[in-house]
N, C-alpha and C positions, 0 to 999 in steps of 0.2 A: 470499613469503607463507607464513604459519605456520597450518596447519589448526587450527581450534578445535572443530569438531563434524563428525561423520559420521552418516549414516543407514545402513540396511541396503543402500542402493543406491550408497553412495560418499560423496565429499566434500560438505560442505554449507556450512560457514561457515569463513572464514579471516581472519586479521589481516594487514594490509599494513603494513610498516615501512620506514624508510629513504627515505620520500618525503614532501616538503612540498607539500601540495595548495593552499596559498595563493599559489603562483607559477605561471607558465605551464608547462605540461608539453610534452614532446616528443611527436612522433607515436608513437615507440616506447613511451613510458610509457603513453599512452592505450591503445594496442593491448594492452599487458600487462594493464592494468586490465580491459579488455573480455574478454580471454582468461580472467582470473580469475573474472569474473562468469559466463562460460559454464560454468566448471568448478564453482564453489562455489555461486553464486546469491546469497550474502550476503558482503559484504566489510566489515571493521571497520578504520577509520583512527583510531588513538589519538593524543591530543595534537596536535590540529589546530585551534588558535584561528583563527577565520575571521570576517571581516565578512560582511555579507549580500552585498555585491557580489562578494567573493572566492568565496563559495559558489555564486553564480550563475555565475561565470566558470568555475569547475571543472566544474560540471554541464553547461555548454554543449559541453564536449568530447564529450559522448555523444549530443547531439541537441537539438532545440528544447524549450524549457521550456513546460510547460503552466501555464495560469492556474488557481489554486486555486479550487475551486467556492465555498467559503465566502466568499472575497474577491469573487467575481463576484456574489454574492447580497447583499453588504454595501454600505452607503453609504460613500463615500470617508472621511468623518469617523470611521467605525467601524474603519478598517484601521490597526492599530498599526504594521505594517511598511511600509506605503506602496506596495509593489509587489504586484500580483496574481500575480506569478511566485513569490512566497515565501509558503508556507502557514504561518500562525501556529499552531503546536502548543503553546499555552501556556494558562495560567489567568489571563492578564492582559487588562485592557481597553485601549482605545486610549490611555488616559491613564497606563497603567502600574499601575493599581490591581488588586488581586485581585478576580476575579469572585465574585459571590455564589453560594451553593449553588443557587439557583433561577434563575440567569442563563440567558437563552435560548441564548446561544452555548456556555455550558458543557453545557447539556442536549444540544445538537446534537453536541458533541465527544464525548460519552459513547458514541456509536456506534463510536468508535475501539477500544473494548474488545471489540468483536465480531471474530471472524476475518474478514478481507476482503482483497481485492486493490485497491490504489489505482486510482481512476479507472476501474474496470470498469463504472461507470455511464455512461461515454462510449463511443460506438461504436467508437473505436479503442483504448480502454483506455489503459494506460501501460506504458512499458518499465521504466525504473529509477526508484526513489525514493531521495533522499539526504537524511538527517535529521541535523542538527547540534545537539549539546547545548550550550546556552549557560549554563543554570542547571538543576541537578537537585535533587530533594528528598532528604532524609537517608535515606529508605528508601522502597521501593516504586517504582512507575512504570517497571518494566522493559518491554521490548518483546520479545515472543515471535514466532518465525518457525517456519513449517511448510513442509517440502519437498514440493511437489506432485509432483515427479518420482518421488520414492521412494514416495509414497502411490499414485501410478498403478501403478508397478511391482508393488506388493504386492497389487493386485486380482486376483481370480481371472479366468480367461479368459472365463467367461460374462458377468461384469459389464463387462469391457473391451469385449466385443462389443455389449452393451446400450447403452453410453454413447457409442460411437464417433461417431455422427452426431447426437447430441442437441444441441439449441439452447436455451440458457437465456436468460431475460430479466432484465436487471439495472437497478436504479434505486436512487438514494440514498434514496428514500422507502420502499423495502422494508426496508432495514436500520434506518432510524430508527423505522419503525413498530413494530419488535420492542421498542423501549424506550418506546413511547408518545409519540414526538415527531412532531409534524405541522405545526409553525408555521414555514413557509419564507418567509413574507411575500408580498405581491402581486407579480405580474410574473415569477415564477420557475417558472411551470408548465412551460416548455419544458426547463428544466434537470433536472427530476425525471421526465420521461417515460422509460419503459423503452427500453433498447437490447438488441440480441441479440448473443450470443457463443457459440461452440462450447464445449461442456463439456469437450472434449479438445483440447488444443493441441499442436502440434509446434514445437519450438525451431528457428528458422531456421538456426542455425549447427551445433548438435550433433545435430539430428534426434531428440532425445529427446522422448517424449510425456509430458505432465503434465496433471493435473486443473486446470481453470480454475474454481475455487470462489470464493465470496465471500458475505458476509452480504447483499450487494446483490441476490442472486438471489431473485426472487419467483415465478417460474414456469418451466416447460419447455414449449416449443412442442408443441402437440398432446396434452398431458397435462392431466388435471383438476388444478386448483390444489392441493387438499389432498394428493393423491398426489405431486405434484412437490415440494412443500415437505418432505413427510416423507422423500422419497428424497434430497433435497439435505442434509437434516439428518443422515441416515445416512452419506452420503459424507463430510460434514464431520467427523463423529465419528471415522470411520475415518482421515481425513487428519491429524488433530491428535492422534493417539496419541503418547505420550512418545518412541517411537523415531524419529519423524519431525520433532521439534520441538527448538528451542534458544531459550534465554532470554538476552537481552543485558542486562547490568547496566550502566547508564549511568554514565559519568564525565564531568565537564565537559571539553569540547573533543573529545569523541568525534564522529566522523562515521560513520554506518552507511549503506551503499548496498545495495540489494536489487533483485532482478528480479521484477517484479509478474507476469510471465508464468509463473514457475515456483515462486512461493512465495505463501503467505498470511502475514499478521501480525496482531497485536493488541497494544494497550497494556494494561498491568496497572495496577490501582488503586494510589494512594498515599493514606495515611489522613489525613495532617495538611493540611487544606485551607488552613491559614494559610502554608504553604510555597510558594514560587514554583517552578514547572516551566516552563522556556522552552526549547522545542525549535523548530527551524525547518526546513521541508521544501521542497526543490525536486524537481520531478518531470519526467521526460522523456516527451514526447508519444509515443504509439504511432503506428505508421504502418500503414495498410491495415486492412481489416476481417477479422474472423474469421468472420462470417456475414452473409448478406444482410439489409439493414435494411428495415423498413417506412418509407417516407419520412416519414410523419407522426410516427413514433416516434423517429427518429434524432436524439439530442442533438448539439448543436454543440459 
């Protein structure tokens, strides 16, 4: 593994070479990737042409696959990729046509431009995300990552003590509301109800603490909502300073893998709406809760 980025706290992003991930891996190879994730939190695999099934197969080395929320909220005929385990991160309709500027799915997907952690709107969150580039635009469309371990380390002791036991409430509706989106369709109310997570998480292998931030946060338990949202905004501004971030410039057949427990990420804009951008994401389900849930609020 070749380091690509460091933060004031240490290694952050690395490139993996000499490994073909479209074929079965040995137990030692899987363990080496997991060790790399524990150390860096973001791994880049260049030159990896994958079919959807090969991507799913590679991903299953690390746990159970999660159903993409947008696929769960869509009708079968609206799903371009066919499997709810594959998130369609593209600007294409089910028929392969470019989505219009005011297309509802495009409006929903604009929320990916906000700093977030995948699936923090679920009670168990997500472990890894794996994003494969099939078609990339000529310019723009980068993905930026922020190291939440380094951001936590840089906090002063008073702030660390203040946030140690705080519980935040996450919902996909909170992040989309920031952009004025509210059209989830009937029957999806359970999928947008808030869930609870600790604001500070401890990595189960390394023992390192990190901030668990996301645009999906809409409140802090026990705090007035305006105060909570202002506080989360301040923490997010702190955590996304340049010394904690890295931008990935996509090439066709890149696969990037990141740990949602220790990073945030966001997509960047690309200007030419007539260009295709087709990336496909698999996500590893989280295990266990970080905070006690209110039964009526816990999303399945």
